N, C-alpha and C positions, 0 to 999 in steps of 0.2 A: 504494500500500500504506500502511497505517497500523497503529499499535500501540495498546495500551490506554492509553498515556500521551499520546496525541494527536499523536505524531510521524507526519508523512505525507511520502511521497515518490512522485513519478511516475517509475517506472523506464523510461519511454519517452524521458525527457530525457537527452541525453548528459551534461549537467552533473551529474545525480544519480548516474548510473553512475560517472562520474569521481570523485565524492565518496566512493563506496564503495571504489574503488581507492585513493584517497588515505588513507582510514582504515586500510586493511590495510597500506599501505606505511609509514605513520607508526608503527604498532604494531611492525612489523618493525625499523624504525630505532631504536625505543626499547628494543630488547633482546628483543623477542619472536621467536619462531621464524619463519623464512621459510615461507610457505605456498604450495603449488602444488596445484591441483586444486579440488575443490568444498569449500565451507564454508557454514555457516548464516549468512545475512545478518541475521536478526532481531536478534541482539545488537549488531550494528553500526549499526542504524538510527538511534538517537539521535545518535551521533557523525557519521554521514553527513549527517544533516539539518543539524547545526551547520556542517559543512564547506561544504555547498551554500549555506546561508544566508549564510555569510561571503563567498561568491563573488558574491552578489547582494544587497548591503547596502541597496539602495533598495526592496526588496520590502516590501509592507505586512505588518504583524504577522499571524501565523496563516495566511499564504498558503503553499502548497506551495513549497519552494525550487526554484530553477532558472530559467533564462531562458525 
């Protein structure tokens, strides 16, 4: 998946899915509401890409994150 800002993520990679989970948990820890159930992932994409990229620091620039 990709957005209009060039953020891309392969949702078939466990590390990318984990990045989305980490983003949601970080927001809850920072004082956001706990969320259970469905939610729109599009607003989370840029942060999830940053989390996944941080987990794979050796990846070339502009490559989709995740191992």
